[in-house]
C-alpha positions in Angstrom: -12.9 -10.8 24.9 -10.9 -8.4 26.5 -9.0 -6.1 23.7 -7.7 -3.8 27.0 -4.0 -3.5 27.5 -2.8 -3.4 31.2 0.4 -1.9 32.3 2.9 -3.0 35.1 0.3 -2.3 38.0 -2.3 -4.4 36.2 -4.4 -1.0 35.1 -6.6 -1.7 31.9 -6.3 0.8 29.3 -8.2 0.8 26.6 -6.3 1.3 23.1 -9.7 3.1 21.2 -8.6 6.4 23.3 -7.2 8.7 20.6 -4.3 10.1 22.3 -3.8 6.4 24.1 -3.2 5.6 20.0 -0.9 8.7 19.5 1.4 7.3 22.4 1.8 3.4 21.5 2.6 4.6 18.2 5.0 7.3 19.3 7.1 4.8 21.2 6.5 1.8 19.0 8.2 4.1 16.0 11.3 5.5 18.7 12.1 1.6 19.3 12.6 1.4 15.4 14.8 4.3 15.2 18.7 3.7 15.6 21.4 5.8 14.4 24.0 4.3 11.6 27.3 5.2 9.7 26.8 2.5 7.4 24.9 3.8 4.4 24.8 3.3 1.0 23.4 5.3 -2.1 23.5 3.7 -5.4 21.7 4.9 -8.7 20.8 2.0 -10.8 20.4 2.7 -14.7 17.7 -0.4 -15.9 18.2 -1.0 -19.8 14.8 -1.4 -21.9 13.4 -5.0 -21.1 16.4 -6.1 -19.5 16.7 -7.2 -15.3 19.0 -5.3 -13.0 20.6 -5.7 -10.0 22.0 -3.4 -7.4 25.6 -2.5 -8.2 26.9 -2.2 -4.9 26.3 -5.3 -2.3 25.4 -4.3 0.5 24.7 -6.3 3.5 21.7 -4.1 5.4 18.8 -4.0 7.3 16.4 -1.9 4.8 16.9 -0.7 1.7 14.3 2.4 0.4 13.6 2.4 -3.4 12.5 5.3 -5.5 11.8 5.7 -9.0 10.1 8.0 -11.6 9.0 4.5 -13.8 5.4 3.7 -14.0 6.3 0.5 -15.1 9.3 -0.8 -12.6 8.8 -4.1 -10.5 11.1 -5.7 -7.9 11.0 -9.1 -7.9 12.3 -12.2 -8.8 11.9 -12.3 -12.9 11.3 -16.1 -13.1 8.5 -15.3 -10.2 5.7 -12.5 -9.7 7.5 -9.1 -9.3 5.6 -6.4 -7.5 5.1 -3.2 -9.3 6.9 -0.4 -7.9 4.7 2.8 -7.4 6.3 5.8 -9.7 7.3 9.1 -7.2 7.3 7.4 -3.5 10.0 6.0 -1.6 9.2 2.2 -0.8 10.8 0.4 2.0 11.6 -3.5 2.0 13.0 -5.0 4.9 16.0 -7.1 3.6 19.6 -8.4 4.4 21.3 -7.6 1.1 20.9 -5.8 -1.4 22.3 -8.9 -3.7 19.3 -9.9 -3.4 17.0 -7.1 -5.3 16.2 -7.3 -9.3 14.6 -4.8 -11.1 12.9 -4.8 -14.5 11.2 -2.1 -16.5 9.5 -2.4 -20.1 10.9 1.2 -20.9 14.3 1.6 -18.8 15.1 3.9 -16.4 16.6 4.9 -13.0 15.9 3.2 -9.5 17.4 5.1 -6.4 18.2 3.0 -3.7 19.3 3.6 0.0 20.5 0.6 2.0 21.3 1.3 5.6 22.4 -1.2 8.9 
């Protein structure tokens, strides 16, 4: 099985070389970078044991989330929500903030940045 990459001239390149891996990663991240003037910032305050949804409905490509809560979950309350790690930004590719649901036993704040 051939695991090497080839360029447009048919030259074989091993992706296992550290310098080439770095170059590949840099090129891939360039394609993900884009400018936008459509950014929304909001703080969602969760009631203890309540379900919270973002107050601003925003059609977007991604949402970045941050919370200091150790028991904050994102997802549908009827299925299996995912625990958010406290104090770490999490990015979710989603097309509308209205699709998000948050729950926490203790309540608190979730910070959201959504953009196109």
